[in-house]
C-alpha positions as CSV (number, residue, x, y, z in Angstrom):
1,X,12.0,7.8,29.1
2,X,9.3,6.3,31.4
3,X,5.6,5.8,30.8
4,X,4.7,8.8,32.9
5,X,6.8,11.0,30.7
6,X,5.2,9.6,27.6
7,X,1.7,10.2,29.1
8,X,2.7,13.7,30.1
9,X,3.6,14.5,26.5
10,X,0.3,13.1,25.3
11,X,-1.6,15.1,28.0
12,X,0.2,18.3,27.1
13,X,-0.5,17.9,23.4
14,X,-4.2,17.3,24.0
15,X,-4.4,20.2,26.3
16,X,-2.9,22.5,23.7
17,X,-5.5,21.5,21.1
18,X,-7.6,24.4,19.9
19,X,-11.4,24.4,19.6
20,X,-11.2,24.6,15.8
21,X,-8.9,22.4,13.7
22,X,-8.3,22.9,10.0
23,X,-6.5,20.0,8.5
24,X,-5.0,20.2,5.1
25,X,-4.0,17.1,3.2
26,X,-0.3,17.2,2.5
27,X,0.1,13.8,1.0
28,X,2.1,13.7,-2.2
29,X,-1.0,13.7,-4.4
30,X,-2.5,16.8,-2.9
31,X,0.9,18.5,-2.8
32,X,1.0,18.1,-6.5
33,X,-2.3,19.9,-6.7
34,X,-0.9,23.0,-4.8
35,X,-1.9,21.9,-1.3
36,X,1.1,23.6,0.2
37,X,-0.2,27.0,-1.0
38,X,-3.7,26.2,0.3
39,X,-2.2,25.6,3.8
40,X,-0.1,28.7,3.6
41,X,-3.1,30.9,2.7
42,X,-5.2,29.4,5.5
43,X,-2.4,30.1,8.0
44,X,-2.1,33.6,6.7
45,X,-5.8,34.2,6.8
46,X,-6.2,32.9,10.4
47,X,-3.4,35.2,11.5
48,X,-4.9,38.2,9.6
49,X,-8.3,37.6,11.3
50,X,-6.7,37.3,14.7
51,X,-8.0,33.7,15.2
52,X,-4.7,32.1,16.3
53,X,-5.9,31.4,19.8
54,X,-8.9,29.4,18.7
55,X,-8.0,27.9,15.3
56,X,-5.1,25.5,14.5
57,X,-4.1,24.9,10.9
58,X,-2.0,21.7,10.3
59,X,-0.8,19.6,7.5
60,X,-1.9,15.9,7.7
61,X,-1.6,12.8,5.6
62,X,-3.9,11.2,3.1
63,X,-7.6,11.9,3.5
64,X,-8.4,9.0,1.2
65,X,-10.7,10.5,-1.5
66,X,-7.7,11.4,-3.7
67,X,-9.7,12.2,-6.8
68,X,-11.2,15.3,-5.1
69,X,-8.0,16.7,-3.7
70,X,-6.7,19.0,-2.4
71,X,-8.9,18.3,0.6
72,X,-9.4,20.4,3.7
73,X,-11.3,19.2,6.8
74,X,-12.6,21.7,9.3
75,X,-13.5,20.3,12.8
76,X,-15.5,22.5,15.1
77,X,-17.6,21.8,18.2
78,X,-20.6,21.9,15.9
79,X,-19.3,19.2,13.6
80,X,-16.9,18.4,10.7
81,X,-16.9,19.6,7.1
82,X,-14.6,18.1,4.3
83,X,-14.0,20.5,1.4
84,X,-12.9,19.2,-2.0
85,X,-10.8,20.6,-4.8
86,X,-9.7,23.5,-2.6
87,X,-7.6,26.2,-4.2
88,X,-5.5,28.9,-2.4
89,X,-8.1,31.4,-3.4
90,X,-10.7,29.4,-1.4
91,X,-8.9,29.9,1.9
92,X,-10.7,33.1,2.9
93,X,-14.1,31.6,2.1
94,X,-13.3,28.6,4.4
95,X,-12.3,31.0,7.2
96,X,-15.5,33.0,6.8
97,X,-17.6,29.9,7.2
98,X,-16.0,28.8,10.5
99,X,-18.9,30.2,12.4
100,X,-21.3,27.9,10.6
101,X,-21.9,30.0,7.5
102,X,-22.2,28.7,4.0
103,X,-19.5,28.8,1.3
104,X,-19.3,28.2,-2.4
105,X,-16.8,25.4,-2.0
106,X,-18.1,22.0,-2.6
107,X,-18.4,19.7,0.5
108,X,-18.0,15.9,0.6
109,X,-20.7,13.8,2.3
110,X,-18.8,12.0,5.1
111,X,-21.6,9.5,5.5
112,X,-21.3,8.1,2.0
113,X,-20.2,4.4,1.6
114,X,-16.7,5.4,0.6
115,X,-16.1,6.6,4.1
116,X,-18.7,4.8,6.2
117,X,-17.8,1.2,5.0
118,X,-14.1,1.7,6.0
119,X,-12.7,0.2,9.2
120,X,-9.4,2.1,9.9
121,X,-6.7,0.2,11.7
122,X,-3.7,0.9,9.7
123,X,-5.2,4.3,8.6
124,X,-6.6,5.2,12.0
125,X,-4.4,8.3,12.2
126,X,-4.2,9.1,8.5
127,X,-5.6,12.5,7.8
128,X,-5.9,13.3,11.5
129,X,-2.4,13.9,12.9
130,X,0.5,15.9,11.8
131,X,3.0,13.3,10.4
132,X,6.0,15.5,11.2
133,X,5.1,16.0,14.8
134,X,5.9,13.1,17.2
135,X,3.8,14.7,20.0
136,X,0.7,14.3,17.8
137,X,1.5,10.6,17.4
138,X,2.1,10.1,21.1
139,X,-1.2,11.9,21.9
140,X,-2.9,9.2,19.7
141,X,-1.5,6.5,22.0
142,X,1.7,6.2,20.1
143,X,4.6,4.2,21.5
144,X,2.5,2.9,24.4
145,X,2.5,-0.5,22.8
146,X,6.3,-0.4,22.6
147,X,6.5,0.5,26.3
148,X,4.1,-2.4,27.2
149,X,6.2,-4.9,25.1
150,X,9.5,-3.8,26.5
151,X,8.5,-3.6,30.2
152,X,5.7,-6.2,30.5
153,X,6.2,-8.9,27.9
154,X,8.8,-11.4,26.9
155,X,9.9,-11.7,23.3
156,X,8.2,-15.1,23.1
157,X,4.9,-13.6,24.4
158,X,5.1,-10.9,21.6
159,X,5.6,-13.6,18.9
160,X,2.7,-15.6,20.4
161,X,0.4,-12.6,20.4
162,X,1.1,-11.8,16.7
163,X,0.6,-15.5,15.9
164,X,-2.8,-15.7,17.7
165,X,-3.9,-12.5,15.9
166,X,-3.8,-14.3,12.6
167,X,-2.0,-11.4,10.9
168,X,-0.6,-12.4,7.5
169,X,2.0,-10.5,5.5
170,X,0.4,-7.6,3.6
171,X,3.1,-7.6,0.9
172,X,1.3,-10.0,-1.3
173,X,2.0,-13.6,-0.5
174,X,0.1,-13.6,2.8
175,X,2.6,-15.7,4.7
176,X,1.6,-15.9,8.5
177,X,3.5,-13.1,10.2
178,X,3.8,-15.0,13.5
179,X,5.5,-18.0,11.9
180,X,8.0,-15.7,10.1
181,X,8.8,-13.9,13.4
182,X,9.1,-17.2,15.3
183,X,11.5,-18.5,12.7
184,X,13.8,-15.5,13.0
185,X,13.5,-15.5,16.8
186,X,14.7,-19.2,17.0
187,X,17.6,-18.6,14.6
188,X,21.0,-18.8,16.5
189,X,23.0,-15.8,15.6
190,X,24.8,-12.9,17.4
191,X,23.3,-10.4,14.9
192,X,19.9,-10.1,13.4
193,X,18.2,-7.5,11.2
194,X,14.7,-6.2,10.6
195,X,13.8,-4.8,7.2
196,X,10.7,-2.8,6.2
197,X,10.0,-3.3,2.5
198,X,8.7,0.0,1.2
199,X,9.7,-0.6,-2.4
200,X,6.1,-0.3,-3.6
201,X,6.2,-0.2,-7.4
202,X,3.0,-1.8,-8.8
203,X,1.2,0.4,-11.4
204,X,-1.7,2.1,-9.6
205,X,-0.5,1.3,-6.1
206,X,0.1,4.0,-3.5
207,X,-0.9,2.3,-0.2
208,X,2.5,2.0,1.5
209,X,3.6,5.4,0.3
210,X,0.5,6.9,1.8
211,X,1.0,5.2,5.2
212,X,4.6,6.4,5.4
213,X,3.5,10.0,4.4
214,X,0.6,10.0,6.9
215,X,1.8,8.0,10.0
216,X,5.6,7.2,9.9
217,X,5.9,6.7,13.6
218,X,3.4,3.8,13.5
219,X,5.8,1.9,11.2
220,X,8.8,2.7,13.4
221,X,7.0,1.5,16.4
222,X,6.0,-1.7,14.6
223,X,9.5,-2.3,13.6
224,X,10.9,-1.8,17.1
225,X,8.3,-4.2,18.5
226,X,9.3,-6.8,15.9
227,X,13.0,-6.3,16.6
228,X,12.5,-6.9,20.3
229,X,10.5,-10.1,19.5
230,X,13.1,-11.6,17.2
231,X,16.3,-10.3,18.9
232,X,17.4,-7.7,16.4
233,X,19.2,-4.4,17.1
234,X,19.4,-2.9,13.6
235,X,16.6,-2.1,11.2
236,X,16.4,-0.8,7.6
237,X,13.6,0.8,5.7
238,X,14.1,0.3,2.0
239,X,12.1,2.9,0.1
240,X,12.4,4.0,-3.5
241,X,13.7,7.5,-4.4
242,X,10.4,8.3,-6.2
243,X,8.8,8.9,-2.8
244,X,10.5,12.1,-1.6
245,X,7.7,13.1,0.8
246,X,7.7,9.7,2.4
247,X,11.5,9.7,2.8
248,X,11.5,13.2,4.3
249,X,8.8,12.3,6.9
250,X,10.6,9.1,7.7
251,X,13.8,10.9,8.3
252,X,12.1,13.5,10.5
253,X,10.3,10.7,12.5
254,X,13.5,8.8,13.1
255,X,15.3,11.9,14.4
256,X,12.4,12.8,16.6
257,X,12.2,9.3,18.1
258,X,15.9,9.3,18.7
259,X,15.8,12.6,20.5
260,X,13.1,11.3,22.9
261,X,14.9,8.0,23.4
262,X,12.3,6.0,21.6
263,X,14.9,4.7,19.2
264,X,18.6,4.1,20.0
265,X,20.0,2.7,23.2
266,X,18.2,1.5,26.3
267,X,14.7,2.3,25.0
268,X,12.3,3.1,27.8
269,X,15.1,2.5,30.3
270,X,15.3,-1.2,29.2
271,X,18.3,-3.2,28.0
272,X,16.8,-3.1,24.4
273,X,18.7,-1.2,21.8
274,X,17.4,-0.6,18.3
275,X,18.5,1.7,15.5
276,X,16.7,2.3,12.1
277,X,18.4,3.6,9.0
278,X,16.9,4.4,5.6
279,X,18.1,2.9,2.4
280,X,16.9,4.6,-0.8
281,X,16.3,2.4,-3.9
282,X,16.7,3.6,-7.5
283,X,13.3,2.3,-8.5
284,X,14.0,-1.2,-9.8
285,X,10.7,-3.2,-9.4
286,X,12.7,-6.4,-8.9
287,X,14.0,-5.0,-5.6
288,X,10.6,-5.5,-4.1
289,X,11.6,-9.2,-4.1
290,X,13.3,-9.8,-0.7
291,X,16.5,-11.4,-1.8
292,X,17.1,-8.7,-4.5
293,X,16.2,-6.0,-1.8
294,X,18.9,-7.3,0.5
295,X,21.5,-7.4,-2.2
296,X,20.7,-3.7,-2.9
297,X,21.0,-2.8,0.8
298,X,24.4,-4.5,0.9
299,X,25.5,-2.2,-2.0
300,X,25.3,-4.7,-4.7
301,X,23.2,-4.8,-7.9
302,X,19.6,-5.8,-6.9
303,X,19.4,-9.3,-8.3
304,X,17.4,-12.2,-6.8
305,X,18.9,-15.5,-5.8
306,X,17.4,-18.9,-5.2
307,X,15.8,-19.9,-1.9
308,X,16.5,-21.7,0.4
309,X,18.2,-20.4,2.4
310,X,15.4,-18.0,3.3
311,X,16.1,-14.6,4.8
312,X,14.9,-15.8,8.2
313,X,17.8,-18.2,8.3
314,X,20.4,-16.4,6.2
315,X,19.6,-12.9,5.1
316,X,21.4,-9.6,5.2
317,X,25.1,-10.2,5.3
318,X,24.4,-13.8,6.0
319,X,22.5,-13.1,9.3
320,X,18.9,-14.0,10.1
321,X,16.6,-11.2,8.8
322,X,13.0,-10.4,9.3
323,X,11.4,-8.7,6.3
324,X,7.8,-7.4,6.3
325,X,6.2,-4.6,4.3
326,X,4.9,-1.3,5.5
327,X,1.3,-2.3,6.1
328,X,2.3,-5.4,8.1
329,X,4.4,-3.3,10.5
330,X,1.6,-0.7,10.7
331,X,-0.7,-3.4,12.1
332,X,1.6,-4.4,15.0
333,X,1.0,-1.6,17.5
334,X,-2.8,-1.8,17.3
335,X,-2.7,-5.6,17.9
336,X,-0.5,-5.2,21.0
337,X,-2.7,-2.4,22.3
338,X,-6.1,-4.1,21.7
339,X,-5.1,-7.8,21.9
340,X,-4.8,-10.7,19.5
341,X,-8.5,-11.7,19.9
342,X,-9.7,-8.3,18.9
343,X,-7.8,-8.5,15.6
344,X,-8.7,-12.1,15.0
345,X,-12.4,-11.3,15.2
346,X,-12.1,-9.0,12.2
347,X,-12.1,-10.5,8.7
348,X,-12.6,-14.1,7.7
349,X,-11.6,-17.5,9.1
350,X,-8.2,-17.5,7.2
351,X,-7.7,-13.8,6.4
352,X,-7.8,-11.8,9.6
353,X,-8.0,-8.0,10.0
354,X,-8.4,-5.4,7.4
355,X,-6.7,-4.6,4.1
356,X,-5.7,-1.2,2.6
357,X,-6.4,-0.8,-1.1
358,X,-5.5,1.9,-3.6
359,X,-8.7,2.1,-5.7
360,X,-8.0,3.5,-9.2
361,X,-9.0,3.2,-12.8
362,X,-12.4,3.8,-14.5
363,X,-14.3,4.5,-11.3
364,X,-15.9,7.6,-9.7
365,X,-14.1,7.5,-6.3
366,X,-10.4,6.9,-6.6
367,X,-8.4,6.9,-3.4
368,X,-7.3,4.9,-0.4
369,X,-9.7,2.5,1.4
370,X,-9.3,0.2,4.3
371,X,-11.9,-2.6,4.6
372,X,-12.4,-5.8,6.6
373,X,-11.2,-8.9,4.9
374,X,-14.2,-10.6,3.3
375,X,-15.7,-7.4,1.9
376,X,-16.9,-8.2,-1.6
377,X,-15.5,-6.8,-4.7
378,X,-19.0,-5.5,-5.6
379,X,-19.3,-3.6,-2.4
380,X,-15.9,-2.0,-3.1
381,X,-16.4,-1.2,-6.7
382,X,-20.0,-0.3,-6.9
383,X,-20.8,1.2,-3.5
384,X,-17.5,2.5,-2.1
385,X,-16.1,3.3,-5.5
386,X,-19.4,4.7,-6.8
387,X,-19.4,2.6,-9.9
388,X,-18.3,3.7,-13.4
389,X,-18.4,7.4,-14.4
390,X,-20.8,8.6,-17.1
391,X,-23.1,5.5,-16.8
392,X,-20.6,3.0,-18.0
393,X,-20.5,-0.7,-17.0
394,X,-17.8,-2.3,-15.0
395,X,-16.0,-5.1,-16.9
396,X,-13.2,-6.2,-14.6
397,X,-11.0,-5.3,-11.7
398,X,-7.3,-6.0,-11.7
399,X,-5.8,-6.9,-8.3
400,X,-2.2,-7.7,-7.3
401,X,-0.4,-5.5,-9.8
402,X,1.6,-7.2,-12.5
403,X,1.7,-10.3,-10.3
404,X,-2.1,-10.4,-10.1
405,X,-4.9,-11.0,-12.6
406,X,-8.1,-9.6,-14.0
407,X,-11.3,-10.6,-12.3
408,X,-14.5,-10.3,-14.4
409,X,-17.6,-8.4,-13.2
410,X,-19.5,-11.7,-13.0
411,X,-17.3,-12.6,-10.0
412,X,-17.7,-9.3,-8.1
413,X,-19.6,-11.0,-5.4
414,X,-16.4,-12.8,-4.3
415,X,-15.1,-11.8,-0.9
416,X,-11.7,-10.2,-0.8
417,X,-9.4,-12.6,1.0
418,X,-6.2,-14.4,0.1
419,X,-7.7,-17.8,-0.9
420,X,-10.7,-16.4,-2.8
421,X,-8.6,-14.1,-5.0
422,X,-6.1,-16.9,-5.7
423,X,-9.0,-19.2,-6.7
424,X,-10.0,-16.6,-9.3
425,X,-6.5,-16.6,-10.8
426,X,-5.5,-13.3,-9.2
427,X,-3.9,-12.4,-5.8
428,X,-4.2,-9.9,-3.0
429,X,-0.8,-8.4,-3.8
430,X,0.2,-5.3,-1.9
431,X,-3.2,-3.8,-2.5
432,X,-3.5,-2.2,-5.9
433,X,-7.0,-2.4,-7.3
434,X,-7.6,-1.1,-10.9
435,X,-11.2,-1.0,-12.2
436,X,-11.9,-1.3,-15.9
437,X,-15.1,-0.5,-17.9
438,X,-16.7,-2.1,-20.9
439,X,-14.6,0.0,-23.3
440,X,-11.4,-1.7,-22.1
441,X,-9.7,-4.2,-24.4
442,X,-8.5,-7.0,-22.1
443,X,-5.8,-8.2,-24.5
444,X,-4.3,-4.7,-24.4
445,X,-4.4,-4.8,-20.6
446,X,-2.4,-8.0,-20.7
447,X,0.0,-6.4,-23.1
448,X,0.5,-3.4,-20.8
449,X,1.4,-5.5,-17.8
450,X,3.6,-7.8,-19.8
451,X,5.5,-4.7,-21.1
452,X,6.0,-3.6,-17.5
453,X,7.3,-7.0,-16.5
454,X,9.5,-7.1,-19.6
455,X,11.0,-3.7,-18.8
456,X,11.5,-4.5,-15.1
457,X,13.0,-8.0,-15.5
458,X,16.5,-8.0,-14.0
459,X,17.7,-10.4,-16.8
460,X,19.4,-12.8,-14.4
461,X,17.3,-15.9,-15.6
462,X,16.5,-16.7,-19.2
463,X,12.8,-17.7,-18.8
464,X,12.0,-14.2,-17.5
465,X,14.5,-12.2,-19.6
466,X,13.5,-13.8,-22.9
467,X,10.0,-15.2,-22.1
468,X,8.5,-11.9,-21.2
469,X,9.9,-10.3,-24.4
470,X,8.4,-13.1,-26.6
471,X,5.0,-12.9,-24.8
472,X,4.9,-9.2,-25.3
473,X,5.7,-9.6,-29.0
474,X,2.8,-12.1,-29.4
475,X,0.4,-9.8,-27.5
476,X,1.4,-6.9,-29.7
477,X,0.9,-9.1,-32.8
478,X,-2.6,-9.9,-31.5
479,X,-3.4,-6.2,-31.0
480,X,-2.1,-5.4,-34.5
481,X,-4.5,-8.0,-35.9
482,X,-1.7,-10.2,-37.3
483,X,-1.9,-13.3,-35.1
484,X,-3.2,-16.8,-35.7
485,X,-4.4,-19.6,-33.5
486,X,-0.8,-20.9,-33.5
487,X,0.4,-17.7,-32.0
488,X,-2.2,-18.0,-29.2
489,X,-1.2,-21.6,-28.5
490,X,2.5,-20.5,-28.3
491,X,1.5,-17.7,-25.9
492,X,-0.1,-20.2,-23.6
493,X,2.9,-22.5,-23.7
494,X,5.2,-19.6,-22.9
495,X,3.0,-18.6,-20.0
496,X,3.4,-22.1,-18.5
497,X,7.2,-22.1,-19.1
498,X,7.9,-18.7,-17.6
499,X,5.6,-19.3,-14.6
500,X,7.3,-22.6,-13.6
501,X,10.9,-22.0,-14.5
502,X,11.7,-18.3,-13.6
503,X,14.0,-17.7,-10.7
504,X,11.9,-15.2,-8.6
505,X,8.4,-14.0,-8.1
506,X,8.6,-11.4,-10.8
507,X,9.0,-13.9,-13.6
508,X,6.8,-16.6,-11.9
509,X,3.9,-14.2,-11.7
510,X,4.4,-12.3,-14.9
511,X,2.1,-14.5,-16.9
512,X,-0.8,-14.0,-14.5
513,X,-2.5,-11.1,-16.3
514,X,-2.3,-13.1,-19.5
515,X,-3.6,-16.3,-18.0
516,X,-6.5,-14.5,-16.2
517,X,-7.6,-12.7,-19.3
518,X,-7.4,-15.9,-21.4
519,X,-9.5,-17.6,-18.7
520,X,-12.3,-15.0,-18.6
521,X,-12.0,-13.0,-21.8
522,X,-10.7,-15.6,-24.3
523,X,-13.4,-14.4,-26.7
524,X,-11.5,-11.1,-27.2
525,X,-8.4,-13.0,-28.2
526,X,-10.4,-15.2,-30.6
527,X,-12.1,-12.2,-32.1
528,X,-8.7,-10.6,-33.0
529,X,-7.6,-13.8,-34.6
530,X,-10.8,-14.3,-36.5
531,X,-10.6,-10.7,-37.8
532,X,-7.1,-11.4,-39.1
533,X,-8.2,-14.7,-40.8
534,X,-11.2,-12.9,-42.4
535,X,-8.9,-10.2,-43.7
536,X,-6.5,-12.8,-45.2
537,X,-9.5,-14.6,-46.8
538,X,-10.8,-11.3,-48.3
539,X,-7.3,-10.5,-49.7
540,X,-6.9,-14.0,-51.2
541,X,-10.4,-13.7,-52.9
542,X,-9.4,-10.2,-54.2
543,X,-6.2,-11.6,-55.6
544,X,-8.1,-14.4,-57.4
545,X,-10.5,-12.0,-58.9
């Protein structure tokens, strides 16, 4: 395929666009709310009214305000309307209102902070294009960046562009993407691999899944550009089986790209070959760790192993391997299209670009947001999130999943970037953000995350296998009102031991929720101990009497 053929597809797709577009959210969350039936009824209603020539009904990805789904957006020459909590029975009312009439269905204000504060880069196509139609992606400038890279740039120039952009890995650690690419590119080997880590398993996290469901071709394009830059010809997407919608759309996207010659041999009539396969994981959280992930792809049990050597030197089947997560790859095409300086001018000095977060918990507006790095937690929680329902007060926000920590409301003016969150005892993580109100017991929160880590520990190393169990027992003892100061001292000692002696990131970060709650909410731990001591004292007095 040549560029003129790609542009012809885009032109044809745009020319076929109908004046009125009805977009139904068909992300997994909305599908669970009967969105498929909503779309079916809308299609049937348009046909029954004879409006097929003027109105197009399509299924799209996540429309972000997940708490109000199923969502339906109607775009007409007169403007846009976003309807919330749509049922199949509402389809006829939506069709009747296409000419500007009123309807009983509640509309969402698109100018509210939840939408207006966002800066979509990764999510620029989310909720706008049909994720199962490659022509829709091409019409949105899809695969033009790949063409530009293959026909007009050297691999070294691509690596240099990504390095200058300041993009850091969005999987959690924030390692500079350009440095990682350069390391793999310099490795001497006849065979190299590119892996997309889509094993998102943090409680409350649904960022990567939503990107795959909404815009799968963007990830494929980012992987292909990365493969060209580092000299790889084979890619793998490792995604957990719990994401059937994402898997289906990825499979569809791969087949479509292959048919058009955008994946496979001699892409864009160049010498570059690149193939992508999907590997489905069984849902083990530890397989999000890159060495365990590679073991799983190789058909082994997903167990981590010590580093070095790092995957960039010796990864999949002993060959140099580039591993980035979904959001990292989704940033690549926009950076190539718009330039490194464009991306570097967004965000903060050390944290460039935007970050996608899954906003969940005790908050009015739950859903998917993408904001510039440096946006404050207060702006996210109180303005975009709408604050706590029913007049409650925000107490803390937990970032980074089980590997992160709980940040108190007093620190909500902190900008969201890698260094600031680390200084608070938390981390960026992949992007989960869970808000807690003043009714939340922070010791119980720590116990919840410790139970998760305990259950998900692979058991390979003793500190994690045994330490998480013992910490969970101590936290349970605290919650039962049976712990003493000695138990809390032991808990802190175990946190230090597990953090510094565990084999992989799961164990090393497992104590973080405990450490952060001890740092900011120690009074809740002390209160549970004092209640127990007071109870013992009363029982002793009663026995004496």
